[in-house]
N, C-alpha and C positions, 0 to 999 in steps of 0.2 A: 390253372383250373378253372373251369367254367362250371357254374352252379345252375342246374336247371329249376324251374319254378317249384316243383315239388320238395326238393332238396331245400331252397332259399324258405318255403314256407315252414317247412319243418325246424330249420335253424331258428326262425323266429319264434316258432312257438317253444322252443326248448329256452331261448333267452327270457322269454316273458316267465316261463315256470321258474327258471334260476332267479330272476329278478322278486316273484312272488316269494319264494322260499327265503331269501335274505331279509324280507319285510318279515315274514311270519318269525323267523328266527329272532329277532330282536324287539319286537312289536311289545313284547310283555316285560321286558328288562326293566326293572325298577331305574337304573342309572339312565337307559335310554330316555325314558319317560321325564325323569328329574331334568334332564338337560334339555329338552324340547320346552317344558315348562318354564324354565329359567331363561330361555332366549339362547342357549348355546346350541344354535341349529347348524349342522353343516348339511348341505344340500348335495354332497357328494356321496351320502350316506342313505341307502335305499328306504331306510325305515323312518328317516326324517324327511325324505320327498314325500313319502307316504301321507305322515301325520301333516305336514306343513299344506299338503294340496286339500286333504280333508278337513283342517282347521280352517283353510281360507273358503272352501266351498260353502261350507255349515256357517261362517261368520256371519254376523251383520253386515259387512263391507259388501259383499256380493248382492244382497237383497237392498241394501241402500240403494247401489248403482241401477239396479234395474227398477226401482221405485223412482229415481231422480229421472232415468231415460223415458219412462212413461208419462211422469207428470209434466217434464218440459217437452213431451210430445214428439222427440227425437224418434221414439218407435211408436208408430208403426209410420210416421210423416217422412223421415229420412231413410231409415232402416227398417226392413219388415221384421226382422228379430235379431237378437244379439245374445250370444252365450260367452260371457267372459273366458279366456283361457289363459291370459297371463294377467298377473297383478302389474298395475301402470302406477307409479307413484310421481307425482309432478310436484316439484318444490321451488317456490319463488322465496326471493331475499327480501323481507322487510325488517325494518328498524322496530317498529311496533310489532309485537308477537300477541294475538289474541289468547286468551286463556283456556279456550276451548279446544285447540289445535296444539299438538304437541311441538314444542320448539325443537330447531335443531342448533348445530353449532354456528357459531357466527351470524344469526338472523335468519337462517335457512328454515321455513317451516313446511311441513305437508299441507297440502290442499284437499278439501273435501269434494265429493262429486255435487256439482250444481253451485259450489259457492261463488259469489259474485267477487271479485277482486277488485281492488282500488288501480286505478290508473297507474300511480307512482310505481307499483310493485310489478307491472308489466313491463315497464322501461327496460328492466334488464332480463338477459335470456335466462330461463328456468333450467332447474336440474331435473333431469328424467331417470328413473330407474324402472326397469323392466325385471319382474320376477317370475319366470316362466313355471308352469307346473305341468309338465310333462317329464317322461324319464330322462330323455337326451338333453337334458338342460346345458351341459357344458359345450355341445355342440354349437359353434357360432352361427347366428341367424341373424336377418335383417328383419326390421319391422319398419312399418310405416305409420307415422303419427298424424291423424288429421283432426285440425280444430274448426269446427264449424260455429257459425254466428247466426243463428237461425232467426234471430230477431229482425233481420233485415231482410224482406221480401223484395223479390226483383218485380218492376212492373211492367 
């Protein structure tokens, strides 16, 4: 069975309406809010997806990234602009854990945007975690990670 463009558009609109209704159904449920607040987040739940995306875009994290990218002149020198669509966490293994950064099990710790890292922690491969903020997050996707050292200019 083939679906023409108009029918496909209608199906997409109905799927979006169904998704919104699922979010609206549970958004004011005290148990859902309590679970989200206490970190019991299930991204398969549309309401949790919505709350997580809203919390992420309104958080200090996105503002801090934008501020650091402009301060370090990555925007507009290397990129004209940047709108974060996924949360990217980079973890390095260190023996000594600074107090300002949340420690992880076995010496792994989260890094902050623009943080200077010691060479000893860069000897080992980092762990990367990507948390997408779009509806079909469970669909496998490929990402490219590019690390730039803008301190070295070509002559």
